[in-house]
N, C-alpha and C positions, 0 to 999 in steps of 0.2 A: 393899715396902718404901722402898727408893729413889722413888719416885713420890709416897709418902705426905710423906716428909721434904724433898721439892723441891715441893710443895703448900705447905708450912707455911712454907719461905720465902719463895716468891712472894707467902704472903700478909704474912707481915712486910715483905718488903718492902715493896710495894702499903699499906699501915697507914704506914709511914714516909712514902713518899711523899706521903701526904695529909695528914700532921699537918706534914711541911714545908712544903706548900702553905695549908694553912689558917695555919701561922706568919705564912709570907711575905705572905698577903692582910692578916691583922692588923695587922703592922709597916707595912704599905702605907696601912691606914686610919688608924694612929697618925701616919705623916709628913703626911696628907694634912690632920689634923685640925691639926697643931703649924703648917703651910703658910697653912692657913685665919686662923689668929690672927695669924700674923706678917703675912699681907697686908692682915688688918684694922687692923694696927695701921697699919700704912704709909702706910692709906688716911687713915685719921684724922690723923695726922700731914703728910700730904699738906695736909686741909683746913683744918689749924691754921696750917700757914703761909699760905696762901693768906689767910684771915683777918688773920691778923697781915701780909702787906704791906697788903691793903687797910686797913688799919687804920692806917697808919702812911702812906700815900698821904693820907687824908681828913684826918690831922692834921698832915700838911704844907699842905694846900690849905689847913685851917682858919688854919694858922700865916702862912701869906702874905696871905691875903686880910686877917686881922684886922692886920698889920704894913701894908699898904697902905691901910687903913681909917685906921689912926693915922698915916699919913703919913710912915710911915719907910722905906718904900718907892720907890726912884727905880727907875722904870722906864726912863729914856736910859742912865743906868750899867748897869745888869743889860743891855741889851738892845743897849748897845756892847760888853760884857765877853763876850759871848755870841756875838755876830758875831764877834768876833776869837777866840775859842777856835774856832769855826767854820771859818775860813780856818788855823788851827794843825793842826785833825783833818783836813781836805781834804788839806792838806800832809805828814801824817803816811799818812793812806791811798794818796796817789799815790806816796810812795815804799814803802809796802809791796806796792804791788801790782806790783812791777815785773816783767817776765817774765822767764821761764824760758830761756834759753838752749840748757840742755843737750837739749831737746827737736828742737831744730833740727838734732844729729847724727843723727836716727834717720833710717834710711831708710823713708819711706812710698812705697808708691806712688802711681805718677799717675795723677790722676782728670782723663778728657776729657769738655769740656761734653758730648757724644752721651749719655753712661752718667751724667748725670745729670737725673732729673726735672726740669724747670722749669716747675711748675704755679702 
């Protein structure tokens, strides 16, 4: 009689494991579906932003060409302004690229010229 009850318990346990696995698979499929929808929305949003940026670039070019054709665009003044900006940005870049002296405190092994391939 004990074996009979034991088999019933094992049967219930196997059925519960099977139902649990089916539920987990179903849940995974639902998550995959939600993820696919989100990925599609992100892809569409990315395409929309790229199109918007391209449209803004085209409109800016049209505006610049229109202003140039109408004679309101002073090329020499703009070129001078951009050169001054370039110098300013170059100086800012030079200040920003200061070497880090904390690296000089590291104890690095000496490398002899013989150990380096010089091809």
